[in-house]
C-alpha positions as CSV (number, residue, x, y, z in Angstrom):
1,M,-0.1,0.1,-0.3
2,A,1.3,3.7,-0.6
3,N,0.1,7.0,0.1
4,M,0.8,10.6,-1.3
5,R,0.0,14.3,-1.3
6,D,2.0,17.3,-2.5
7,V,5.0,18.5,-1.0
8,R,4.6,21.6,1.5
9,T,7.1,23.9,2.1
10,G,9.5,23.5,4.7
11,E,8.4,20.1,5.9
12,Q,11.1,17.5,6.7
13,P,10.5,13.6,5.6
14,T,10.0,12.4,9.2
15,D,7.1,15.1,9.3
16,V,5.7,13.4,6.5
17,L,6.2,10.2,7.9
18,A,4.8,11.1,11.3
19,E,1.3,12.8,9.7
20,A,1.1,9.5,7.4
21,A,1.1,7.7,10.6
22,Q,-1.4,9.5,12.3
23,R,-3.7,10.8,9.6
24,P,-2.9,8.6,6.5
25,F,-3.3,10.9,3.4
26,P,-4.7,9.3,0.1
27,S,-3.9,5.7,-0.2
28,F,-3.3,3.9,-3.7
29,D,-2.3,0.3,-4.9
30,P,1.5,0.7,-6.1
31,T,1.3,-2.5,-8.3
32,R,-1.4,-0.3,-10.5
33,L,-0.4,2.5,-12.5
34,Q,-1.1,5.9,-10.5
35,I,-0.7,9.5,-11.9
36,L,1.2,11.6,-9.3
37,P,0.1,15.3,-9.1
38,N,1.7,18.0,-11.4
39,S,2.6,19.9,-8.7
40,P,5.3,22.5,-8.8
41,S,6.6,21.8,-5.3
42,G,6.8,17.9,-6.3
43,S,4.8,15.0,-4.1
44,W,5.4,12.9,-1.3
45,V,4.8,8.8,-1.4
46,V,5.1,7.0,1.2
47,V,5.3,3.1,0.7
48,R,4.6,0.2,2.8
49,T,6.0,-3.6,2.1
50,P,3.1,-5.4,3.3
51,P,4.2,-9.0,5.2
52,P,5.4,-11.4,5.0
53,W,8.6,-9.6,5.1
54,T,12.1,-10.8,4.5
55,S,15.7,-9.6,5.8
56,G,18.4,-8.5,3.5
57,E,19.0,-5.9,0.9
58,R,16.3,-5.3,-1.5
59,V,15.5,-3.1,-4.6
60,L,12.9,-0.8,-4.7
61,S,11.8,0.0,-8.9
62,I,9.5,2.6,-9.8
63,R,8.5,2.5,-13.4
64,H,7.4,5.3,-15.9
65,P,8.4,7.9,-13.5
66,G,8.8,10.7,-16.1
67,M,11.7,13.2,-16.1
68,G,11.8,14.5,-12.6
69,A,14.3,13.4,-10.1
70,V,13.2,11.4,-7.5
71,S,14.4,11.1,-4.0
72,L,14.2,8.1,-1.1
73,Y,14.5,8.6,2.6
74,D,14.7,6.4,5.4
75,G,13.4,9.2,8.3
76,N,15.5,11.9,7.7
77,T,18.2,10.1,6.1
78,L,18.4,10.3,2.3
79,I,19.3,6.7,0.8
80,A,19.9,8.0,-2.6
81,T,18.6,10.8,-5.5
82,T,18.2,9.9,-9.0
83,S,16.5,10.2,-12.4
84,L,16.3,8.6,-15.8
85,E,18.5,11.3,-16.9
86,D,21.3,10.6,-14.3
87,F,24.5,9.4,-14.9
88,G,26.2,10.2,-11.5
89,P,27.0,7.1,-9.2
90,P,23.6,6.1,-8.0
91,L,22.4,2.7,-9.4
92,H,20.4,3.0,-12.7
93,G,17.9,0.6,-14.0
94,H,16.6,-0.3,-17.2
95,G,13.4,1.4,-18.2
96,R,12.9,2.3,-14.6
97,L,14.3,3.7,-11.3
98,I,15.6,1.6,-9.0
99,F,16.9,2.1,-5.2
100,N,18.9,-0.3,-3.1
101,V,17.1,-0.5,0.3
102,P,20.1,-1.8,2.8
103,A,19.6,-4.8,5.2
104,S,19.7,-2.5,7.9
105,V,16.2,-1.1,7.0
106,P,13.8,-3.3,8.2
107,A,11.1,-4.5,6.1
108,S,8.3,-3.6,8.1
109,R,9.6,0.3,8.3
110,P,7.3,2.5,5.9
111,L,9.9,4.4,3.0
112,L,9.2,7.8,1.7
113,L,9.9,8.4,-1.7
114,K,9.7,12.6,-3.1
115,F,9.1,13.1,-6.5
116,E,10.5,16.5,-7.4
117,G,8.3,19.1,-9.4
118,S,8.8,19.3,-13.3
119,S,7.7,21.1,-15.9
120,A,7.3,17.7,-18.1
121,P,3.7,15.8,-17.5
122,S,4.2,13.5,-14.5
123,G,4.4,9.8,-15.2
124,A,2.0,7.2,-14.5
125,V,3.8,5.3,-12.0
126,T,4.1,2.0,-10.5
127,I,6.1,0.9,-7.3
128,S,7.5,-2.7,-6.5
129,M,9.9,-3.7,-3.9
130,D,11.7,-7.1,-4.9
131,S,14.8,-9.0,-3.6
132,W,17.7,-8.5,-5.9
133,P,17.6,-12.2,-7.5
134,D,14.0,-11.4,-8.6
135,Y,14.6,-7.9,-10.1
136,L,17.3,-8.8,-11.9
137,R,15.6,-11.9,-13.5
138,E,12.8,-9.3,-14.3
139,D,15.2,-6.5,-15.6
140,G,16.9,-9.1,-17.8
141,S,13.9,-10.3,-19.3
142,W,12.8,-6.3,-20.0
143,M,16.4,-5.7,-21.4
144,V,16.0,-8.3,-23.9
145,F,12.2,-7.4,-24.9
146,A,13.5,-3.7,-25.2
147,A,16.8,-4.2,-27.1
148,G,15.1,-6.6,-29.5
149,S,12.5,-4.4,-29.9
150,F,14.5,-1.0,-30.5
151,A,17.0,-3.5,-32.7
152,V,14.2,-4.6,-35.1
153,M,13.1,-0.8,-35.8
154,M,16.7,0.3,-36.2
155,T,17.4,-2.6,-38.4
156,M,14.4,-1.9,-41.1
157,A,15.2,1.9,-41.0
158,L,18.4,1.2,-42.0
159,M,17.1,-1.1,-44.7
160,A,15.0,1.4,-45.7
161,F,17.7,3.9,-45.9
162,C,19.7,1.3,-48.2
163,F,17.0,1.1,-50.5
164,A,16.3,4.9,-50.8
165,L,19.7,5.5,-51.8
166,M,19.9,2.2,-54.2
167,L,16.2,3.2,-55.5
168,R,16.7,7.3,-55.3
169,D,12.9,7.0,-53.9
170,M,12.2,9.3,-50.7
171,T,9.3,6.8,-49.9
172,F,11.8,4.9,-48.3
173,G,13.4,8.1,-47.0
174,W,10.6,9.2,-44.9
175,Y,10.1,5.8,-43.6
176,T,13.5,5.9,-42.1
177,A,13.2,9.6,-40.9
178,Y,9.3,8.2,-39.3
179,L,11.1,5.4,-37.8
180,V,13.9,6.8,-36.2
181,C,11.6,9.4,-34.5
182,Y,9.3,6.7,-33.3
183,A,12.4,4.5,-31.7
184,L,13.7,7.8,-30.4
185,I,10.0,8.9,-28.6
186,Q,9.9,5.5,-27.2
187,G,13.6,5.3,-26.0
188,L,13.3,8.6,-24.2
189,R,9.5,7.6,-22.7
190,S,11.0,4.6,-21.0
191,G,14.7,5.9,-20.9
192,F,16.5,3.5,-22.9
193,V,18.5,6.0,-24.3
194,F,20.2,6.8,-20.9
195,H,20.2,3.7,-19.6
196,P,21.5,1.3,-20.9
197,L,22.6,3.3,-24.2
198,E,24.8,5.9,-22.2
199,L,23.4,8.4,-24.3
200,E,24.6,11.4,-21.9
201,S,24.7,13.9,-24.4
202,L,20.6,14.1,-24.1
203,A,20.3,14.6,-20.5
204,G,18.3,17.5,-19.8
205,M,16.7,17.1,-23.4
206,A,14.2,14.9,-22.9
207,D,11.2,17.0,-22.7
208,S,11.9,19.1,-25.5
209,L,13.5,16.5,-27.6
210,G,10.5,14.4,-26.9
211,A,8.0,17.1,-28.2
212,A,9.9,17.8,-31.2
213,V,10.3,14.0,-32.4
214,T,6.8,13.4,-31.8
215,A,6.1,16.5,-34.2
216,L,8.1,15.2,-36.7
217,S,7.1,11.7,-36.5
218,V,3.6,13.0,-37.8
219,S,5.2,14.9,-40.4
220,F,7.2,12.2,-41.5
221,A,4.5,9.3,-41.6
222,A,2.2,11.9,-43.5
223,L,5.0,12.1,-46.2
224,F,5.5,8.5,-46.4
225,M,2.1,7.8,-46.8
226,L,1.2,10.3,-49.3
227,R,3.7,8.5,-51.4
228,F,3.3,4.8,-50.3
229,A,-0.5,4.5,-50.5
230,R,-0.4,6.8,-53.8
231,V,-3.2,9.5,-51.7
232,D,-2.8,11.9,-54.6
233,E,-4.0,9.2,-57.2
234,Y,-6.6,7.1,-55.2
235,V,-7.8,9.9,-52.6
236,P,-6.8,13.4,-54.3
237,L,-9.1,15.3,-52.1
238,L,-7.0,14.3,-48.8
239,R,-3.6,14.8,-50.8
240,T,-3.4,19.0,-49.5
241,P,-4.7,18.3,-45.9
242,V,-2.3,15.7,-45.3
243,L,0.4,17.7,-46.8
244,S,-0.6,20.9,-44.6
245,F,0.1,18.3,-41.4
246,A,3.4,17.6,-43.0
247,V,4.4,21.2,-42.8
248,V,2.3,22.5,-39.6
249,M,3.9,19.8,-37.3
250,P,7.5,21.4,-38.1
251,L,6.3,24.7,-37.5
252,L,5.6,23.5,-33.8
253,V,9.5,22.7,-33.2
254,I,10.2,26.0,-34.8
255,L,7.6,27.8,-32.4
256,R,9.4,25.6,-29.3
257,A,12.7,26.2,-30.4
258,T,12.3,30.2,-30.5
259,G,12.1,30.4,-26.5
260,L,9.5,33.0,-26.5
261,S,7.1,32.1,-23.7
262,V,3.9,33.1,-25.8
263,L,4.7,30.6,-28.8
264,V,5.9,27.9,-26.3
265,G,3.2,27.8,-24.7
266,M,0.9,28.0,-28.0
267,A,3.5,25.3,-29.2
268,Q,2.5,23.0,-26.3
269,L,-1.1,23.6,-26.3
270,L,-1.6,22.5,-29.9
271,L,0.7,19.8,-30.2
272,Q,-1.0,16.7,-28.8
273,P,-4.4,17.6,-30.1
274,L,-2.7,18.4,-33.7
275,V,-0.9,14.5,-33.2
276,L,-4.0,13.3,-32.7
277,L,-6.0,14.8,-35.7
278,G,-2.8,14.0,-38.1
279,A,-2.8,10.5,-36.8
280,L,-6.5,10.1,-37.6
281,L,-6.3,11.8,-40.6
282,L,-3.5,9.2,-41.7
283,L,-5.7,6.4,-40.9
284,V,-8.8,7.9,-42.9
285,A,-6.8,8.6,-45.9
286,G,-5.3,4.8,-46.0
287,A,-8.6,3.5,-45.4
288,L,-10.2,5.2,-48.2
289,A,-7.1,4.5,-50.6
290,A,-7.0,0.9,-49.9
291,A,-10.7,0.7,-50.4
292,R,-10.2,2.2,-53.6
293,G,-7.3,0.1,-54.8
294,S,-4.4,0.9,-53.3
295,R,-2.3,-2.3,-52.5
296,H,0.3,-0.5,-50.5
297,A,-2.3,1.3,-48.3
298,W,-3.6,-2.2,-46.9
299,F,0.1,-2.3,-45.5
300,F,0.0,1.3,-44.1
301,L,-3.6,0.0,-42.4
302,A,-2.1,-2.9,-41.0
303,G,0.9,-1.1,-39.0
304,W,-0.4,2.0,-38.3
305,T,-3.8,1.1,-36.9
306,P,-2.7,-0.9,-34.1
307,L,0.1,1.5,-32.9
308,L,-2.7,4.4,-33.5
309,I,-5.0,2.6,-31.3
310,L,-2.7,1.6,-28.3
311,T,-1.3,5.0,-28.5
312,A,-4.7,6.3,-27.8
313,L,-5.1,3.7,-25.0
314,C,-1.7,5.1,-23.6
315,G,-2.8,8.6,-24.0
316,A,-5.9,7.5,-21.6
317,Q,-3.7,6.1,-19.3
318,Q,-2.2,9.2,-18.5
319,Q,-5.2,10.8,-18.1
320,G,-5.9,8.1,-15.1
321,M,-7.6,5.4,-16.8
322,L,-7.0,1.8,-17.4
323,A,-4.8,1.7,-14.1
324,G,-4.7,-2.2,-14.2
325,A,-2.7,-2.7,-17.8
326,P,0.7,-1.3,-16.9
327,W,2.1,-3.0,-19.6
328,L,0.4,-0.7,-22.2
329,P,3.8,1.4,-22.5
330,D,6.0,-1.6,-23.0
331,A,3.4,-2.9,-25.5
332,A,4.2,0.6,-27.6
333,I,7.3,-0.7,-27.6
334,A,6.4,-4.0,-29.2
335,M,4.2,-2.4,-31.5
336,G,6.4,-0.2,-33.1
337,A,8.5,-3.1,-34.3
338,F,5.8,-4.7,-35.6
339,E,4.9,-1.6,-37.4
340,A,8.7,-1.5,-38.4
341,I,8.2,-5.3,-39.6
342,V,4.5,-4.8,-41.3
343,L,5.6,-1.3,-43.9
344,S,9.1,-3.4,-44.2
345,I,7.2,-6.1,-45.8
346,G,5.1,-3.6,-47.6
347,L,8.1,-1.5,-49.0
348,S,9.8,-4.7,-50.1
349,D,6.5,-5.2,-52.1
350,R,6.9,-1.6,-53.2
351,A,10.1,-2.2,-54.3
352,L,9.8,-5.5,-56.0
353,T,6.7,-3.8,-57.8
354,I,8.7,-1.3,-59.2
355,R,11.4,-3.1,-60.4
356,H,8.9,-5.5,-62.1
357,D,7.6,-2.5,-63.8
358,R,10.8,-1.3,-64.9
359,D,11.7,-4.7,-66.1
360,R,8.1,-4.7,-67.7
361,A,9.0,-1.4,-69.1
362,R,12.6,-2.2,-70.4
363,Q,10.9,-5.1,-72.2
364,L,8.3,-3.1,-73.9
365,A,11.4,-0.3,-75.1
366,D,13.1,-3.4,-76.3
367,S,10.9,-5.7,-78.2
368,D,9.3,-5.3,-81.6
369,P,5.8,-4.6,-80.8
370,L,4.4,-6.7,-83.9
371,T,6.7,-10.0,-83.4
372,G,7.5,-9.8,-79.9
373,L,11.3,-10.5,-81.0
374,L,14.3,-8.0,-80.1
375,N,14.0,-4.4,-82.0
376,R,17.1,-3.4,-83.7
377,R,18.6,-1.2,-80.8
378,A,18.3,-3.9,-78.4
379,W,19.2,-6.5,-80.9
380,T,22.7,-4.9,-81.5
381,E,22.9,-3.8,-77.8
382,A,23.0,-7.5,-76.5
383,A,25.3,-8.6,-79.9
384,L,27.6,-6.2,-78.7
385,E,28.1,-7.8,-75.5
386,V,28.3,-11.0,-77.0
387,L,31.2,-9.6,-79.4
388,D,33.0,-8.1,-76.4
389,Q,33.4,-11.5,-74.6
390,G,36.6,-12.5,-77.2
391,L,37.2,-14.6,-79.6
392,A,37.2,-18.0,-77.7
393,R,33.8,-19.0,-79.3
394,P,32.7,-19.1,-82.9
395,V,30.0,-16.4,-83.7
396,A,27.7,-16.3,-86.8
397,V,25.3,-13.5,-87.8
398,L,22.4,-14.7,-90.1
399,F,20.4,-12.3,-92.4
400,F,17.1,-13.0,-93.4
401,D,15.0,-11.0,-96.0
402,L,11.5,-12.6,-96.9
403,D,10.9,-12.9,-100.7
404,H,8.7,-10.8,-102.6
405,F,6.9,-9.5,-99.5
406,K,6.0,-5.8,-100.9
407,A,4.0,-8.2,-103.3
408,L,2.6,-10.1,-100.5
409,N,1.5,-6.5,-99.3
410,D,0.1,-5.4,-102.5
411,R,-1.7,-8.3,-103.4
412,H,-3.3,-9.3,-99.7
413,G,-3.1,-6.2,-97.7
414,H,-0.8,-5.1,-94.9
415,A,-2.8,-7.5,-92.5
416,A,-1.8,-10.3,-94.4
417,G,2.0,-9.0,-94.3
418,D,1.6,-8.5,-90.2
419,E,0.5,-12.2,-90.2
420,A,3.6,-13.3,-92.3
421,L,5.9,-11.3,-90.1
422,V,4.3,-12.7,-86.9
423,A,4.6,-16.3,-88.5
424,V,8.2,-16.0,-89.4
425,A,9.1,-14.6,-86.0
426,A,7.4,-17.6,-84.4
427,A,9.0,-20.0,-86.9
428,L,12.6,-18.4,-85.8
429,R,11.8,-18.7,-82.5
430,Q,11.0,-22.6,-82.4
431,E,13.7,-23.4,-84.6
432,L,16.8,-21.1,-82.6
433,R,18.1,-22.3,-79.4
434,P,17.1,-20.0,-76.3
435,S,20.4,-18.2,-76.0
436,D,20.6,-17.3,-79.7
437,L,19.7,-13.6,-80.1
438,V,16.7,-13.1,-82.9
439,G,15.9,-9.6,-83.7
440,R,13.6,-7.6,-86.3
441,Y,16.2,-5.6,-87.7
442,G,13.5,-3.4,-89.5
443,G,10.5,-4.1,-92.4
444,E,10.5,-7.9,-93.7
445,E,14.1,-8.2,-92.3
446,F,15.6,-10.2,-89.3
447,V,18.5,-11.0,-87.7
448,A,19.8,-13.6,-85.4
449,L,23.6,-14.1,-83.7
450,L,24.4,-17.6,-83.0
451,Q,27.2,-18.7,-80.7
452,G,29.5,-21.7,-80.7
453,V,28.5,-22.5,-83.9
454,E,31.4,-23.4,-86.8
455,R,30.3,-22.0,-90.3
456,E,29.2,-25.8,-91.5
457,N,26.8,-26.0,-88.8
458,A,25.9,-22.2,-89.5
459,M,24.8,-23.6,-93.0
460,I,22.6,-26.2,-92.1
461,I,21.0,-23.8,-89.5
462,A,20.0,-21.7,-91.9
463,T,18.9,-24.0,-94.5
464,R,16.5,-25.6,-92.2
465,L,15.1,-22.2,-91.5
466,C,14.6,-21.8,-95.3
467,R,13.0,-25.0,-95.3
468,R,10.5,-24.1,-92.2
469,V,9.5,-20.5,-93.9
470,H,8.5,-22.2,-97.0
471,R,6.4,-24.6,-95.1
472,L,4.4,-22.1,-93.4
473,E,2.2,-22.0,-96.8
474,V,1.9,-18.3,-96.6
475,H,1.0,-17.4,-99.9
476,V,2.0,-14.6,-101.8
477,S,-0.1,-15.5,-105.2
478,T,-1.7,-18.6,-106.6
479,T,1.0,-20.3,-106.9
480,D,4.0,-19.1,-104.8
481,M,4.8,-19.6,-101.4
482,L,6.2,-17.1,-98.8
483,T,10.1,-18.0,-98.9
484,V,13.3,-16.0,-97.2
485,S,16.6,-15.6,-98.2
486,I,19.7,-15.7,-95.5
487,G,22.8,-14.2,-95.6
488,V,25.5,-15.5,-92.8
489,A,28.6,-14.1,-92.1
490,M,30.8,-15.8,-89.4
491,R,32.9,-13.5,-87.2
492,T,36.5,-12.7,-87.7
493,P,39.0,-10.8,-85.9
494,A,39.3,-7.7,-87.9
495,D,35.3,-7.7,-87.6
496,T,33.2,-5.0,-85.7
497,M,29.5,-5.2,-85.4
498,Q,28.7,-3.0,-88.4
499,S,30.8,-4.9,-90.6
500,L,29.6,-8.4,-89.3
501,V,26.0,-7.8,-90.2
502,E,27.0,-5.9,-93.2
503,R,28.8,-9.0,-94.8
504,A,25.6,-10.9,-93.7
505,D,23.8,-8.5,-95.4
506,A,25.5,-8.9,-98.7
507,A,25.7,-12.5,-98.3
508,M,21.8,-12.4,-98.2
509,Y,21.4,-10.0,-101.7
510,S,24.1,-12.6,-103.0
511,A,21.3,-15.5,-102.2
512,K,18.5,-13.2,-103.7
513,L,20.5,-12.7,-107.1
514,A,21.2,-16.6,-107.1
515,G,17.6,-17.3,-107.1
516,R,15.9,-16.7,-103.6
517,N,14.9,-19.2,-100.9
518,R,18.4,-20.1,-100.1
519,A,21.6,-19.7,-97.6
520,T,24.5,-18.1,-98.8
521,C,27.7,-17.8,-96.6
522,A,30.2,-15.0,-96.8
523,G,34.0,-15.3,-97.0
524,H,36.4,-12.7,-95.7
525,V,35.8,-10.7,-98.7
526,G,32.3,-11.9,-100.5
527,P,30.2,-14.6,-100.3
528,V,31.7,-17.9,-101.3
529,L,29.0,-20.8,-100.8
530,V,25.9,-20.8,-102.1
531,R,23.3,-23.7,-100.5
532,R,19.8,-24.1,-102.2
533,S,17.2,-25.6,-99.7
534,D,15.3,-28.6,-101.1
535,V,11.8,-27.4,-101.8
536,R,8.8,-29.8,-101.7
């Protein structure tokens, strides 16, 4: 059981204990959250340990004490004074304040705590007395939990930052900034940044820094959600309100930084209502975007909604409600890790979507829209990469030109000509290997690059392709079928990409002059071999 009241000017600890013994002041259950009066002079709390009592050293723990200093007295004897921001000699707990109660102090004796007045909001505290083994066991469990949660948040933030640099996408950058701000908020509230992280440079800044990162977290969350859920596309009417919050929240930070009492007071008055309003606006915008088809808005809602609910519950707890749920502040830390994982999965999905869209765009840019083969530019780039690998493997280039294709278009129309081109492209894909580069060079001309193929094999393949095109039975006239003339050129050490194609093109014209529907292989200085396919 514990009792509390405001500190009065000039009174001594023994006076308070005597008063508590004679006329107990308001009592509360120290295992349930209790909001202490935010009195400028501070508050006294008398702590009594119920029987059965144990001897030996004990640990008095105070959870969620706020940023003010707390002193422990045994009568008029000051045992220790400490705070979450204290880096002096006293013991330092993790996520709480602790005092070592000497074995010389009987367990039955009431102890007195003095919570100093603070400009920061008072904490909703719980107080417990434990043996050292019990305290160390509980402290170790909390350390594993908190360190794991913060590690998840920071890992996800680092991954998002790397994606932001690699993809040059500020969606990942805003998410990184938001996650760092949220982790810092929880680190300040729990004291984790002070102990065990020992960030002594932040001592004395918890109140102002906490308000600043709270405002900035909403701003970064708004900027992140605008891009991530594509609000301007799915909910354009809410783009301006969401963007306005992203701009207004940093202005509150600037107002607090001015140091002018009027502006600081205005910023303090507006901060919490605007944070709540902004969080609700993001929730509404995300829900509408999800309902209208934004895939990534569902990821945002899955991470943001539980966190918003938990934040509201913690806010209600600060107003004196939900006293039987002292675990809520720790749940807020765990929920930050959960949100980081969910949104990181969403960001990974976004990255995959972006990559898929880019690959699709590249594929469309590289493909001939009619036949689906590589277009001239893409084929040339791919062929240059093959030639840059050196002369270790033979390379053959086949240049195709459909015979009497103009007559086909004139007689049957361009639609029939397009059907013929599609059929020939399909035949080339079926006859050649997946590793062979096949492209439409322009009009009725096709080109293929074959790796690891000697001259004789290249001619056999070209002859087979002549037969395959002839068997398509595409009528040019009532008596003639569509055929193809093919020029073959083997790469030489002196060849460039341009000269190799030119030699294959010249060999193709030799095939046409020799009667068409055949393959001709170019020598170093011109065509030297002509083969005619068997036509049946």
